[in-house]
N, C-alpha and C positions, 0 to 999 in steps of 0.2 A: 704855681699855686692857683688861686681862684681867678676867675675872669676879671678884667678891669672894670666891667660894668657894675660889679658888686663893690668896688672900692668906695663908692659914695656912701655906703652904709657904715664904713669904718670911721674911727676918730680921725679927724684931719683929712678925710676923704682920700687917704692913701693907705697902702698896706703896711708901711713902716717896717720893711724887711730887716733893716739893721737892728732895730729895737727887738724885734721878734727873735732874731738869731742870738742876740745878747742874753735875753731872758731865758731862752731854752738852754743856752750854754751854761748860764749860772745855775739853773735847776740841775743840769747834769753833773756839774762840779760838786754841788752840795750833796746830791744823791750818792755819788761815788765816795765822797768823804764820810758820809754818815753810814754807809752800808756796812763796813766792817764792825762798827760798834753795835749796830742793830742785830746783825747776824750772830755776833758773839753772845749778845744777851739772849737771843732766841735759843741758841745752842745750850747755853747754861741752864735755862729754864727747862728745856726738853730733857736734858740729862738728869737734872734733879728730880723731875717728875717720874722719870723712868726708874730711878733708883728707889724711890719711896713707894713704887707700885701704884701710884695714882695716875699714871699716864695712859691708861687704856682708853682708846677712842674708837 
């Protein structure tokens, strides 16, 4: 990661690697869980726009 000299600028003067890994892992889990619903909704909107003829972009 970044040099130890820059750790002083961080909260608690340390990189807090465990917390960083946990937060990034949580974002990944939430993203993977939400992706199917978001993609399904996008596909539904695209197919509906295409059928009505208003989807030209």
